[in-house]
PyMOL commands that place a pseudoatom at each C-alpha (Angstrom):
pseudoatom trace, name=CA, resn=MET, resi=1, chain=A, elem=C, hetatm=0, pos=[114.193, 110.361, 91.866]
pseudoatom trace, name=CA, resn=ASP, resi=2, chain=A, elem=C, hetatm=0, pos=[116.842, 112.196, 94.142]
pseudoatom trace, name=CA, resn=THR, resi=3, chain=A, elem=C, hetatm=0, pos=[120.183, 110.826, 93.671]
pseudoatom trace, name=CA, resn=VAL, resi=4, chain=A, elem=C, hetatm=0, pos=[123.909, 111.070, 95.678]
pseudoatom trace, name=CA, resn=ASN, resi=5, chain=A, elem=C, hetatm=0, pos=[127.042, 110.056, 94.116]
pseudoatom trace, name=CA, resn=GLU, resi=6, chain=A, elem=C, hetatm=0, pos=[129.046, 108.886, 96.171]
pseudoatom trace, name=CA, resn=ALA, resi=7, chain=A, elem=C, hetatm=0, pos=[133.013, 108.283, 95.599]
pseudoatom trace, name=CA, resn=GLY, resi=8, chain=A, elem=C, hetatm=0, pos=[133.196, 105.041, 97.743]
pseudoatom trace, name=CA, resn=ASN, resi=9, chain=A, elem=C, hetatm=0, pos=[130.804, 102.910, 95.070]
pseudoatom trace, name=CA, resn=GLY, resi=10, chain=A, elem=C, hetatm=0, pos=[132.880, 103.788, 92.462]
pseudoatom trace, name=CA, resn=GLY, resi=11, chain=A, elem=C, hetatm=0, pos=[131.073, 106.888, 91.542]
pseudoatom trace, name=CA, resn=GLU, resi=12, chain=A, elem=C, hetatm=0, pos=[127.353, 104.878, 91.300]
pseudoatom trace, name=CA, resn=SER, resi=13, chain=A, elem=C, hetatm=0, pos=[123.776, 107.232, 91.914]
pseudoatom trace, name=CA, resn=THR, resi=14, chain=A, elem=C, hetatm=0, pos=[122.385, 105.885, 95.594]
pseudoatom trace, name=CA, resn=PRO, resi=15, chain=A, elem=C, hetatm=0, pos=[118.813, 107.437, 96.365]
pseudoatom trace, name=CA, resn=LEU, resi=16, chain=A, elem=C, hetatm=0, pos=[118.384, 109.428, 99.267]
pseudoatom trace, name=CA, resn=SER, resi=17, chain=A, elem=C, hetatm=0, pos=[116.420, 107.853, 102.028]
pseudoatom trace, name=CA, resn=SER, resi=18, chain=A, elem=C, hetatm=0, pos=[113.610, 109.872, 101.014]
pseudoatom trace, name=CA, resn=ASP, resi=19, chain=A, elem=C, hetatm=0, pos=[113.197, 107.921, 97.964]
pseudoatom trace, name=CA, resn=THR, resi=20, chain=A, elem=C, hetatm=0, pos=[113.547, 104.572, 99.763]
pseudoatom trace, name=CA, resn=THR, resi=21, chain=A, elem=C, hetatm=0, pos=[110.748, 101.829, 98.866]
pseudoatom trace, name=CA, resn=TRP, resi=22, chain=A, elem=C, hetatm=0, pos=[110.463, 102.358, 102.877]
pseudoatom trace, name=CA, resn=GLU, resi=23, chain=A, elem=C, hetatm=0, pos=[109.278, 105.623, 103.082]
pseudoatom trace, name=CA, resn=LYS, resi=24, chain=A, elem=C, hetatm=0, pos=[107.767, 105.563, 100.375]
pseudoatom trace, name=CA, resn=HIS, resi=25, chain=A, elem=C, hetatm=0, pos=[104.956, 102.898, 100.807]
pseudoatom trace, name=CA, resn=SER, resi=26, chain=A, elem=C, hetatm=0, pos=[105.146, 102.281, 104.601]
pseudoatom trace, name=CA, resn=PHE, resi=27, chain=A, elem=C, hetatm=0, pos=[101.497, 103.899, 105.639]
pseudoatom trace, name=CA, resn=ARG, resi=28, chain=A, elem=C, hetatm=0, pos=[100.692, 100.791, 103.167]
pseudoatom trace, name=CA, resn=ILE, resi=29, chain=A, elem=C, hetatm=0, pos=[102.367, 97.975, 104.919]
pseudoatom trace, name=CA, resn=LEU, resi=30, chain=A, elem=C, hetatm=0, pos=[101.567, 98.927, 108.898]
pseudoatom trace, name=CA, resn=ALA, resi=31, chain=A, elem=C, hetatm=0, pos=[98.143, 99.755, 107.832]
pseudoatom trace, name=CA, resn=GLY, resi=32, chain=A, elem=C, hetatm=0, pos=[98.002, 96.328, 106.221]
pseudoatom trace, name=CA, resn=LEU, resi=33, chain=A, elem=C, hetatm=0, pos=[99.758, 94.537, 109.208]
pseudoatom trace, name=CA, resn=ALA, resi=34, chain=A, elem=C, hetatm=0, pos=[97.836, 96.802, 111.761]
pseudoatom trace, name=CA, resn=ALA, resi=35, chain=A, elem=C, hetatm=0, pos=[94.473, 95.290, 109.993]
pseudoatom trace, name=CA, resn=SER, resi=36, chain=A, elem=C, hetatm=0, pos=[95.953, 91.518, 109.646]
pseudoatom trace, name=CA, resn=ALA, resi=37, chain=A, elem=C, hetatm=0, pos=[96.107, 91.453, 113.178]
pseudoatom trace, name=CA, resn=LEU, resi=38, chain=A, elem=C, hetatm=0, pos=[93.479, 92.653, 114.055]
pseudoatom trace, name=CA, resn=LEU, resi=39, chain=A, elem=C, hetatm=0, pos=[91.387, 89.911, 111.886]
pseudoatom trace, name=CA, resn=ALA, resi=40, chain=A, elem=C, hetatm=0, pos=[94.101, 87.477, 113.425]
pseudoatom trace, name=CA, resn=GLY, resi=41, chain=A, elem=C, hetatm=0, pos=[92.862, 88.098, 117.254]
pseudoatom trace, name=CA, resn=THR, resi=42, chain=A, elem=C, hetatm=0, pos=[89.336, 88.237, 116.031]
pseudoatom trace, name=CA, resn=VAL, resi=43, chain=A, elem=C, hetatm=0, pos=[89.813, 85.053, 114.593]
pseudoatom trace, name=CA, resn=ALA, resi=44, chain=A, elem=C, hetatm=0, pos=[91.965, 83.593, 117.415]
pseudoatom trace, name=CA, resn=TYR, resi=45, chain=A, elem=C, hetatm=0, pos=[89.420, 84.878, 120.245]
pseudoatom trace, name=CA, resn=ARG, resi=46, chain=A, elem=C, hetatm=0, pos=[86.728, 83.168, 118.110]
pseudoatom trace, name=CA, resn=LEU, resi=47, chain=A, elem=C, hetatm=0, pos=[88.140, 79.178, 117.961]
pseudoatom trace, name=CA, resn=LEU, resi=48, chain=A, elem=C, hetatm=0, pos=[89.754, 79.564, 121.575]
pseudoatom trace, name=CA, resn=GLU, resi=49, chain=A, elem=C, hetatm=0, pos=[87.181, 81.155, 123.508]
pseudoatom trace, name=CA, resn=ASP, resi=50, chain=A, elem=C, hetatm=0, pos=[84.172, 80.017, 121.381]
pseudoatom trace, name=CA, resn=TRP, resi=51, chain=A, elem=C, hetatm=0, pos=[82.819, 83.693, 121.472]
pseudoatom trace, name=CA, resn=SER, resi=52, chain=A, elem=C, hetatm=0, pos=[80.626, 85.429, 118.552]
pseudoatom trace, name=CA, resn=TRP, resi=53, chain=A, elem=C, hetatm=0, pos=[82.665, 87.016, 115.846]
pseudoatom trace, name=CA, resn=VAL, resi=54, chain=A, elem=C, hetatm=0, pos=[81.978, 90.891, 117.020]
pseudoatom trace, name=CA, resn=ASP, resi=55, chain=A, elem=C, hetatm=0, pos=[82.170, 89.766, 120.451]
pseudoatom trace, name=CA, resn=ALA, resi=56, chain=A, elem=C, hetatm=0, pos=[85.939, 88.462, 118.963]
pseudoatom trace, name=CA, resn=LEU, resi=57, chain=A, elem=C, hetatm=0, pos=[86.500, 91.774, 116.709]
pseudoatom trace, name=CA, resn=TYR, resi=58, chain=A, elem=C, hetatm=0, pos=[85.722, 93.862, 119.884]
pseudoatom trace, name=CA, resn=PHE, resi=59, chain=A, elem=C, hetatm=0, pos=[87.840, 92.171, 122.237]
pseudoatom trace, name=CA, resn=SER, resi=60, chain=A, elem=C, hetatm=0, pos=[90.716, 92.939, 119.779]
pseudoatom trace, name=CA, resn=VAL, resi=61, chain=A, elem=C, hetatm=0, pos=[90.170, 96.684, 119.328]
pseudoatom trace, name=CA, resn=ILE, resi=62, chain=A, elem=C, hetatm=0, pos=[89.437, 97.160, 122.858]
pseudoatom trace, name=CA, resn=THR, resi=63, chain=A, elem=C, hetatm=0, pos=[92.925, 94.908, 123.799]
pseudoatom trace, name=CA, resn=LEU, resi=64, chain=A, elem=C, hetatm=0, pos=[94.952, 96.326, 121.307]
pseudoatom trace, name=CA, resn=THR, resi=65, chain=A, elem=C, hetatm=0, pos=[94.301, 99.960, 121.723]
pseudoatom trace, name=CA, resn=THR, resi=66, chain=A, elem=C, hetatm=0, pos=[94.855, 99.505, 125.307]
pseudoatom trace, name=CA, resn=VAL, resi=67, chain=A, elem=C, hetatm=0, pos=[90.712, 100.775, 126.377]
pseudoatom trace, name=CA, resn=GLY, resi=68, chain=A, elem=C, hetatm=0, pos=[90.683, 97.214, 128.338]
pseudoatom trace, name=CA, resn=TYR, resi=69, chain=A, elem=C, hetatm=0, pos=[86.882, 97.557, 129.657]
pseudoatom trace, name=CA, resn=GLY, resi=70, chain=A, elem=C, hetatm=0, pos=[86.978, 94.134, 131.398]
pseudoatom trace, name=CA, resn=ASP, resi=71, chain=A, elem=C, hetatm=0, pos=[83.694, 92.887, 130.477]
pseudoatom trace, name=CA, resn=LEU, resi=72, chain=A, elem=C, hetatm=0, pos=[85.147, 90.125, 127.934]
pseudoatom trace, name=CA, resn=SER, resi=73, chain=A, elem=C, hetatm=0, pos=[88.526, 88.569, 129.183]
pseudoatom trace, name=CA, resn=PRO, resi=74, chain=A, elem=C, hetatm=0, pos=[90.316, 85.536, 128.084]
pseudoatom trace, name=CA, resn=SER, resi=75, chain=A, elem=C, hetatm=0, pos=[89.597, 82.562, 129.886]
pseudoatom trace, name=CA, resn=THR, resi=76, chain=A, elem=C, hetatm=0, pos=[91.955, 79.613, 128.754]
pseudoatom trace, name=CA, resn=ASP, resi=77, chain=A, elem=C, hetatm=0, pos=[95.749, 79.448, 129.263]
pseudoatom trace, name=CA, resn=ALA, resi=78, chain=A, elem=C, hetatm=0, pos=[95.619, 79.386, 125.821]
pseudoatom trace, name=CA, resn=SER, resi=79, chain=A, elem=C, hetatm=0, pos=[94.032, 82.283, 124.996]
pseudoatom trace, name=CA, resn=LYS, resi=80, chain=A, elem=C, hetatm=0, pos=[95.797, 84.229, 128.199]
pseudoatom trace, name=CA, resn=LEU, resi=81, chain=A, elem=C, hetatm=0, pos=[99.222, 83.496, 126.587]
pseudoatom trace, name=CA, resn=PHE, resi=82, chain=A, elem=C, hetatm=0, pos=[97.978, 84.568, 122.874]
pseudoatom trace, name=CA, resn=THR, resi=83, chain=A, elem=C, hetatm=0, pos=[96.855, 87.486, 124.496]
pseudoatom trace, name=CA, resn=VAL, resi=84, chain=A, elem=C, hetatm=0, pos=[100.152, 88.743, 126.386]
pseudoatom trace, name=CA, resn=VAL, resi=85, chain=A, elem=C, hetatm=0, pos=[101.963, 87.816, 122.589]
pseudoatom trace, name=CA, resn=TYR, resi=86, chain=A, elem=C, hetatm=0, pos=[98.868, 89.418, 121.208]
pseudoatom trace, name=CA, resn=VAL, resi=87, chain=A, elem=C, hetatm=0, pos=[99.239, 93.156, 123.142]
pseudoatom trace, name=CA, resn=ILE, resi=88, chain=A, elem=C, hetatm=0, pos=[103.024, 93.465, 122.956]
pseudoatom trace, name=CA, resn=SER, resi=89, chain=A, elem=C, hetatm=0, pos=[103.520, 92.647, 119.575]
pseudoatom trace, name=CA, resn=GLY, resi=90, chain=A, elem=C, hetatm=0, pos=[100.162, 94.618, 118.872]
pseudoatom trace, name=CA, resn=ILE, resi=91, chain=A, elem=C, hetatm=0, pos=[100.821, 98.011, 120.751]
pseudoatom trace, name=CA, resn=SER, resi=92, chain=A, elem=C, hetatm=0, pos=[103.817, 98.093, 118.906]
pseudoatom trace, name=CA, resn=LEU, resi=93, chain=A, elem=C, hetatm=0, pos=[102.657, 97.854, 115.521]
pseudoatom trace, name=CA, resn=PHE, resi=94, chain=A, elem=C, hetatm=0, pos=[99.760, 100.421, 116.515]
pseudoatom trace, name=CA, resn=GLY, resi=95, chain=A, elem=C, hetatm=0, pos=[102.383, 102.299, 117.588]
pseudoatom trace, name=CA, resn=ALA, resi=96, chain=A, elem=C, hetatm=0, pos=[104.398, 102.276, 114.694]
pseudoatom trace, name=CA, resn=LEU, resi=97, chain=A, elem=C, hetatm=0, pos=[101.563, 103.330, 112.711]
pseudoatom trace, name=CA, resn=LEU, resi=98, chain=A, elem=C, hetatm=0, pos=[101.059, 106.481, 114.867]
pseudoatom trace, name=CA, resn=ASN, resi=99, chain=A, elem=C, hetatm=0, pos=[104.333, 107.317, 114.329]
pseudoatom trace, name=CA, resn=GLU, resi=100, chain=A, elem=C, hetatm=0, pos=[104.375, 106.767, 110.532]
pseudoatom trace, name=CA, resn=VAL, resi=101, chain=A, elem=C, hetatm=0, pos=[100.868, 108.992, 110.488]
pseudoatom trace, name=CA, resn=THR, resi=102, chain=A, elem=C, hetatm=0, pos=[102.314, 112.079, 113.080]
pseudoatom trace, name=CA, resn=LYS, resi=103, chain=A, elem=C, hetatm=0, pos=[105.696, 111.929, 110.553]
pseudoatom trace, name=CA, resn=ARG, resi=104, chain=A, elem=C, hetatm=0, pos=[103.801, 112.384, 107.435]
pseudoatom trace, name=CA, resn=ARG, resi=105, chain=A, elem=C, hetatm=0, pos=[101.399, 115.093, 108.677]
pseudoatom trace, name=CA, resn=ALA, resi=106, chain=A, elem=C, hetatm=0, pos=[104.160, 116.890, 109.811]
pseudoatom trace, name=CA, resn=HIS, resi=107, chain=A, elem=C, hetatm=0, pos=[106.390, 117.007, 107.244]
pseudoatom trace, name=CA, resn=ARG, resi=108, chain=A, elem=C, hetatm=0, pos=[103.493, 118.017, 105.448]
pseudoatom trace, name=CA, resn=VAL, resi=109, chain=A, elem=C, hetatm=0, pos=[102.855, 121.233, 107.595]
pseudoatom trace, name=CA, resn=ALA, resi=110, chain=A, elem=C, hetatm=0, pos=[106.785, 121.596, 107.767]
pseudoatom trace, name=CA, resn=GLY, resi=111, chain=A, elem=C, hetatm=0, pos=[106.300, 121.607, 103.603]
pseudoatom trace, name=CA, resn=ARG, resi=112, chain=A, elem=C, hetatm=0, pos=[103.460, 123.890, 103.594]
pseudoatom trace, name=CA, resn=ARG, resi=113, chain=A, elem=C, hetatm=0, pos=[105.237, 126.571, 105.581]
pseudoatom trace, name=CA, resn=SER, resi=114, chain=A, elem=C, hetatm=0, pos=[108.971, 126.366, 103.564]
pseudoatom trace, name=CA, resn=ASN, resi=115, chain=A, elem=C, hetatm=0, pos=[106.971, 126.846, 100.232]
pseudoatom trace, name=CA, resn=PRO, resi=116, chain=A, elem=C, hetatm=0, pos=[106.780, 130.639, 98.949]
pseudoatom trace, name=CA, resn=GLU, resi=117, chain=A, elem=C, hetatm=0, pos=[104.160, 130.040, 96.789]
pseudoatom trace, name=CA, resn=ASP, resi=118, chain=A, elem=C, hetatm=0, pos=[101.726, 128.487, 99.718]
pseudoatom trace, name=CA, resn=GLN, resi=119, chain=A, elem=C, hetatm=0, pos=[102.439, 131.427, 101.363]
pseudoatom trace, name=CA, resn=ARG, resi=120, chain=A, elem=C, hetatm=0, pos=[101.830, 134.041, 98.327]
pseudoatom trace, name=CA, resn=ARG, resi=121, chain=A, elem=C, hetatm=0, pos=[98.152, 132.320, 97.921]
pseudoatom trace, name=CA, resn=ARG, resi=122, chain=A, elem=C, hetatm=0, pos=[97.372, 132.289, 101.276]
pseudoatom trace, name=CA, resn=SER, resi=123, chain=A, elem=C, hetatm=0, pos=[98.020, 135.954, 101.713]
pseudoatom trace, name=CA, resn=THR, resi=124, chain=A, elem=C, hetatm=0, pos=[95.666, 136.784, 98.762]
for i in range(1, 124): cmd.bond("trace and resi %d" % i, "trace and resi %d" % (i + 1))
show_as sticks, trace
zoom trace
């Protein structure tokens, strides 16, 4: 683990930002939260709208991916209010997951470009 000695904390070593728990586990955390959001939406629409499990999952996915075909729509006030909260939180969550995937891919590509050993292997 990379550390930095800081004079302000009595010379103790503190982990660099790349070694934080969030950096190490952010993809798993966000993927788990996204899967939980889909599960929660599926169960909520199953109970609130009395849709089949497949229809509830289908609506949850097309809602959070902003596709919105329009073939299903919430009909009760409770499910409409749930949808408002679900869309705002779910789209934000999936956006954060997509951002994390993009950051990791960019970091991997940048690491390959800056690693001279990889460049020598590619040229031979």
